[in-house]
mmCIF file of the C-alpha atoms, coordinates in Angstrom:
data_MODEL
# 
_entry.id   MODEL 
# 
loop_
_atom_site.group_PDB 
_atom_site.id 
_atom_site.type_symbol 
_atom_site.label_atom_id 
_atom_site.label_alt_id 
_atom_site.label_comp_id 
_atom_site.label_asym_id 
_atom_site.label_entity_id 
_atom_site.label_seq_id 
_atom_site.pdbx_PDB_ins_code 
_atom_site.Cartn_x 
_atom_site.Cartn_y 
_atom_site.Cartn_z 
_atom_site.occupancy 
_atom_site.B_iso_or_equiv 
_atom_site.pdbx_formal_charge 
_atom_site.auth_seq_id 
_atom_site.auth_comp_id 
_atom_site.auth_asym_id 
_atom_site.auth_atom_id 
_atom_site.pdbx_PDB_model_num 
ATOM 1  C CA . MET A 1 1  ? 3.674   -9.294  3.794  1.00 0.00 ? 1  MET A CA 1 
ATOM 2  C CA . VAL A 1 2  ? 0.419   -7.666  4.681  1.00 0.00 ? 2  VAL A CA 1 
ATOM 3  C CA . ALA A 1 3  ? -1.008  -9.274  1.351  1.00 0.00 ? 3  ALA A CA 1 
ATOM 4  C CA . GLN A 1 4  ? 0.048   -12.436 2.383  1.00 0.00 ? 4  GLN A CA 1 
ATOM 5  C CA . GLU A 1 5  ? -1.168  -12.669 5.719  1.00 0.00 ? 5  GLU A CA 1 
ATOM 6  C CA . SER A 1 6  ? -4.796  -11.388 3.368  1.00 0.00 ? 6  SER A CA 1 
ATOM 7  C CA . VAL A 1 7  ? -4.330  -14.403 2.144  1.00 0.00 ? 7  VAL A CA 1 
ATOM 8  C CA . LYS A 1 8  ? -4.287  -16.088 5.475  1.00 0.00 ? 8  LYS A CA 1 
ATOM 9  C CA . ALA A 1 9  ? -7.157  -14.560 6.296  1.00 0.00 ? 9  ALA A CA 1 
ATOM 10 C CA . LEU A 1 10 ? -9.149  -14.446 3.672  1.00 0.00 ? 10 LEU A CA 1 
ATOM 11 C CA . ARG A 1 11 ? -8.395  -18.476 3.644  1.00 0.00 ? 11 ARG A CA 1 
ATOM 12 C CA . ALA A 1 12 ? -9.419  -18.396 7.296  1.00 0.00 ? 12 ALA A CA 1 
ATOM 13 C CA . GLY A 1 13 ? -13.097 -17.364 6.307  1.00 0.00 ? 13 GLY A CA 1 
ATOM 14 C CA . VAL A 1 14 ? -12.174 -14.113 7.547  1.00 0.00 ? 14 VAL A CA 1 
ATOM 15 C CA . PRO A 1 15 ? -14.311 -11.422 5.548  1.00 0.00 ? 15 PRO A CA 1 
ATOM 16 C CA . LEU A 1 16 ? -11.205 -9.466  4.942  1.00 0.00 ? 16 LEU A CA 1 
ATOM 17 C CA . LEU A 1 17 ? -12.800 -5.697  3.036  1.00 0.00 ? 17 LEU A CA 1 
ATOM 18 C CA . GLY A 1 18 ? -9.563  -3.511  2.506  1.00 0.00 ? 18 GLY A CA 1 
ATOM 19 C CA . VAL A 1 19 ? -6.344  -2.866  4.200  1.00 0.00 ? 19 VAL A CA 1 
ATOM 20 C CA . CYS A 1 20 ? -5.287  0.933   5.599  1.00 0.00 ? 20 CYS A CA 1 
ATOM 21 C CA . LEU A 1 21 ? -1.618  1.308   3.790  1.00 0.00 ? 21 LEU A CA 1 
ATOM 22 C CA . TYR A 1 22 ? -0.319  4.229   5.603  1.00 0.00 ? 22 TYR A CA 1 
ATOM 23 C CA . PRO A 1 23 ? 1.387   6.285   5.425  1.00 0.00 ? 23 PRO A CA 1 
ATOM 24 C CA . ILE A 1 24 ? 0.028   6.589   1.808  1.00 0.00 ? 24 ILE A CA 1 
ATOM 25 C CA . ILE A 1 25 ? 2.561   9.847   0.969  1.00 0.00 ? 25 ILE A CA 1 
ATOM 26 C CA . ASP A 1 26 ? 5.330   11.529  2.593  1.00 0.00 ? 26 ASP A CA 1 
ATOM 27 C CA . ARG A 1 27 ? 5.285   13.461  5.469  1.00 0.00 ? 27 ARG A CA 1 
ATOM 28 C CA . PRO A 1 28 ? 7.662   15.645  7.680  1.00 0.00 ? 28 PRO A CA 1 
ATOM 29 C CA . ASP A 1 29 ? 8.143   14.285  11.466 1.00 0.00 ? 29 ASP A CA 1 
ATOM 30 C CA . TRP A 1 30 ? 5.457   14.792  14.161 1.00 0.00 ? 30 TRP A CA 1 
ATOM 31 C CA . ASP A 1 31 ? 8.206   16.799  15.942 1.00 0.00 ? 31 ASP A CA 1 
ATOM 32 C CA . HIS A 1 32 ? 10.132  18.547  13.555 1.00 0.00 ? 32 HIS A CA 1 
ATOM 33 C CA . LEU A 1 33 ? 8.604   20.031  10.033 1.00 0.00 ? 33 LEU A CA 1 
ATOM 34 C CA . THR A 1 34 ? 11.377  20.176  7.902  1.00 0.00 ? 34 THR A CA 1 
ATOM 35 C CA . PRO A 1 35 ? 12.917  16.578  7.557  1.00 0.00 ? 35 PRO A CA 1 
ATOM 36 C CA . TRP A 1 36 ? 10.597  14.437  5.289  1.00 0.00 ? 36 TRP A CA 1 
ATOM 37 C CA . HIS A 1 37 ? 10.681  10.732  6.048  1.00 0.00 ? 37 HIS A CA 1 
ATOM 38 C CA . HIS A 1 38 ? 10.519  9.621   1.813  1.00 0.00 ? 38 HIS A CA 1 
ATOM 39 C CA . SER A 1 39 ? 8.182   6.669   3.442  1.00 0.00 ? 39 SER A CA 1 
ATOM 40 C CA . GLY A 1 40 ? 4.968   6.586   1.410  1.00 0.00 ? 40 GLY A CA 1 
ATOM 41 C CA . LEU A 1 41 ? 3.649   5.294   -1.573 1.00 0.00 ? 41 LEU A CA 1 
ATOM 42 C CA . TRP A 1 42 ? 4.277   9.182   -2.966 1.00 0.00 ? 42 TRP A CA 1 
ATOM 43 C CA . ASP A 1 43 ? 6.997   11.278  -1.715 1.00 0.00 ? 43 ASP A CA 1 
ATOM 44 C CA . ALA A 1 44 ? 7.922   14.471  -1.495 1.00 0.00 ? 44 ALA A CA 1 
ATOM 45 C CA . ASP A 1 45 ? 9.180   16.545  -4.603 1.00 0.00 ? 45 ASP A CA 1 
ATOM 46 C CA . VAL A 1 46 ? 11.883  18.677  -2.419 1.00 0.00 ? 46 VAL A CA 1 
ATOM 47 C CA . THR A 1 47 ? 13.353  20.036  -5.689 1.00 0.00 ? 47 THR A CA 1 
ATOM 48 C CA . GLN A 1 48 ? 10.116  22.076  -5.762 1.00 0.00 ? 48 GLN A CA 1 
ATOM 49 C CA . ASP A 1 49 ? 9.398   25.633  -4.037 1.00 0.00 ? 49 ASP A CA 1 
ATOM 50 C CA . ARG A 1 50 ? 7.218   24.440  -1.789 1.00 0.00 ? 50 ARG A CA 1 
ATOM 51 C CA . PRO A 1 51 ? 7.887   20.765  -1.019 1.00 0.00 ? 51 PRO A CA 1 
ATOM 52 C CA . GLY A 1 52 ? 5.214   18.259  0.144  1.00 0.00 ? 52 GLY A CA 1 
ATOM 53 C CA . LEU A 1 53 ? 2.767   20.035  -2.619 1.00 0.00 ? 53 LEU A CA 1 
ATOM 54 C CA . THR A 1 54 ? 4.360   18.217  -5.456 1.00 0.00 ? 54 THR A CA 1 
ATOM 55 C CA . ARG A 1 55 ? 4.683   14.674  -5.527 1.00 0.00 ? 55 ARG A CA 1 
ATOM 56 C CA . LEU A 1 56 ? 6.429   11.876  -6.867 1.00 0.00 ? 56 LEU A CA 1 
ATOM 57 C CA . LEU A 1 57 ? 5.599   8.089   -7.044 1.00 0.00 ? 57 LEU A CA 1 
ATOM 58 C CA . HIS A 1 58 ? 7.996   6.036   -5.163 1.00 0.00 ? 58 HIS A CA 1 
ATOM 59 C CA . GLY A 1 59 ? 8.603   2.722   -8.339 1.00 0.00 ? 59 GLY A CA 1 
ATOM 60 C CA . PRO A 1 60 ? 9.262   0.550   -5.369 1.00 0.00 ? 60 PRO A CA 1 
ATOM 61 C CA . SER A 1 61 ? 6.243   0.981   -3.326 1.00 0.00 ? 61 SER A CA 1 
ATOM 62 C CA . ALA A 1 62 ? 4.100   0.876   -6.617 1.00 0.00 ? 62 ALA A CA 1 
ATOM 63 C CA . GLU A 1 63 ? 5.437   -2.243  -8.516 1.00 0.00 ? 63 GLU A CA 1 
ATOM 64 C CA . ALA A 1 64 ? 5.163   -3.860  -4.361 1.00 0.00 ? 64 ALA A CA 1 
ATOM 65 C CA . LEU A 1 65 ? 1.220   -2.669  -3.824 1.00 0.00 ? 65 LEU A CA 1 
ATOM 66 C CA . ALA A 1 66 ? 0.876   -4.036  -7.831 1.00 0.00 ? 66 ALA A CA 1 
ATOM 67 C CA . ASP A 1 67 ? 2.442   -7.234  -6.457 1.00 0.00 ? 67 ASP A CA 1 
ATOM 68 C CA . ALA A 1 68 ? -0.254  -7.453  -4.032 1.00 0.00 ? 68 ALA A CA 1 
ATOM 69 C CA . GLN A 1 69 ? -3.339  -6.535  -5.482 1.00 0.00 ? 69 GLN A CA 1 
ATOM 70 C CA . ALA A 1 70 ? -2.424  -9.251  -7.384 1.00 0.00 ? 70 ALA A CA 1 
ATOM 71 C CA . LEU A 1 71 ? -2.016  -11.579 -5.283 1.00 0.00 ? 71 LEU A CA 1 
ATOM 72 C CA . THR A 1 72 ? -5.110  -11.198 -3.242 1.00 0.00 ? 72 THR A CA 1 
ATOM 73 C CA . THR A 1 73 ? -6.795  -10.746 -6.448 1.00 0.00 ? 73 THR A CA 1 
ATOM 74 C CA . ARG A 1 74 ? -5.696  -14.398 -7.833 1.00 0.00 ? 74 ARG A CA 1 
ATOM 75 C CA . GLU A 1 75 ? -6.549  -15.470 -3.930 1.00 0.00 ? 75 GLU A CA 1 
ATOM 76 C CA . LEU A 1 76 ? -10.191 -14.508 -4.239 1.00 0.00 ? 76 LEU A CA 1 
ATOM 77 C CA . MET A 1 77 ? -10.954 -15.346 -7.582 1.00 0.00 ? 77 MET A CA 1 
ATOM 78 C CA . ARG A 1 78 ? -9.594  -19.308 -6.735 1.00 0.00 ? 78 ARG A CA 1 
ATOM 79 C CA . LEU A 1 79 ? -11.986 -18.826 -3.755 1.00 0.00 ? 79 LEU A CA 1 
ATOM 80 C CA . GLU A 1 80 ? -14.730 -17.542 -5.363 1.00 0.00 ? 80 GLU A CA 1 
ATOM 81 C CA . LEU A 1 81 ? -13.694 -20.945 -7.774 1.00 0.00 ? 81 LEU A CA 1 
ATOM 82 C CA . VAL A 1 82 ? -14.122 -22.691 -4.557 1.00 0.00 ? 82 VAL A CA 1 
ATOM 83 C CA . ALA A 1 83 ? -17.290 -22.075 -3.151 1.00 0.00 ? 83 ALA A CA 1 
ATOM 84 C CA . MET A 1 84 ? -19.124 -22.227 -7.010 1.00 0.00 ? 84 MET A CA 1 
ATOM 85 C CA . ALA A 1 85 ? -18.161 -26.124 -7.426 1.00 0.00 ? 85 ALA A CA 1 
# 
């Protein structure tokens, strides 16, 4: 969804320079430090002695990020071609 909205902004002429991906890494809850959310691009490896220090790439999130990057790259290239014409 963020990629599609970014493309809309680019098409509208907004000088979009970046997007924030939060949280990028898994983290515990603010109020309860033991449960981990599994909510980032990298999850905590809870099988380790010190969970939170070792990370595991979350495959579906990585694939979604790569797809989003490809979509916005294609749009930027298209806009450059239009500007050059």
